[in-house]
C-alpha positions in Angstrom: 149.4 172.9 223.5 149.7 170.0 220.8 149.3 166.8 222.0 151.5 163.9 221.8 151.4 160.6 220.2 153.6 157.5 221.2 153.8 153.8 220.5 153.7 151.0 223.2 153.4 147.4 221.7 153.0 148.5 218.4 149.5 150.5 220.0 149.5 154.4 219.1 148.6 156.4 222.5 147.9 160.3 223.1 149.4 161.5 226.0 146.8 163.5 227.8 148.4 163.8 231.0 151.5 164.6 231.8 152.7 165.8 234.8 156.3 167.9 235.0 157.1 165.8 231.9 157.5 162.9 234.2 156.5 161.1 231.4 159.6 158.2 230.2 158.7 155.9 227.1 161.5 154.5 227.6 160.7 153.1 231.2 157.2 152.3 230.3 158.2 150.4 227.5 160.7 148.2 229.7 157.8 147.9 232.2 155.1 146.3 229.9 157.0 144.6 226.4 156.8 141.1 227.8 153.0 141.5 228.6 150.2 142.3 226.8 147.9 143.0 229.5 147.4 146.5 229.3 146.5 146.5 225.3 143.0 146.1 226.2 142.7 149.1 228.3 141.5 152.5 226.5 143.8 154.2 228.9 146.9 153.4 230.5 147.7 155.8 234.2 151.0 155.8 235.5 152.0 157.8 238.7 155.4 158.4 240.3 156.3 158.4 243.8 159.9 157.1 244.9 161.4 157.0 241.7 159.3 153.8 241.1 156.5 153.9 237.9 153.6 152.7 238.7 151.0 151.2 236.0 147.2 150.9 235.9 144.8 150.2 232.9 141.4 152.1 232.2 138.8 151.1 230.7 136.4 154.4 229.0 133.4 154.3 230.8 131.3 153.3 227.3 133.9 150.4 227.5 131.5 146.7 227.9 134.6 145.9 229.8 134.3 148.4 232.3 133.9 147.3 235.9 134.2 149.8 239.3 137.7 149.7 239.6 138.6 150.2 236.2 136.5 152.6 234.8 138.1 155.6 233.6 135.2 158.1 235.4 136.7 157.2 238.3 140.3 158.0 238.0 140.1 161.1 239.9 139.0 159.4 242.9 141.9 156.9 242.4 144.9 159.4 242.3 143.2 161.0 245.6 142.8 157.8 247.1 145.4 156.0 246.3 148.8 157.6 245.0 151.1 159.3 246.8 150.3 163.5 247.6 152.5 165.2 245.3 153.4 162.4 243.0 153.7 162.9 239.3 150.9 161.6 236.7 150.7 160.9 233.5 147.9 159.4 231.7 147.8 157.9 228.1 144.7 157.3 225.9 144.5 154.4 223.2 144.5 155.7 219.4 141.5 153.8 218.2 
């Protein structure tokens, strides 16, 4: 399967997970267009439940800015413990 590259706020990302083709570029672009909050993160994870999108930023485990709550190596725990069971998940990886 060929990976898809998208652009958000002039930053290129690779879609590395996209449950049931849930990623909606227009919706995510609208959510983050007014803020640079996610620009620094290496990954953006979104979970969709009840037609609402929640976004969370993660740093690569080697990134000096990471801490316990935003270390990408813990993303599976976050999904298991904090996302609605059965919700669709997408993960974007920043292309450096």
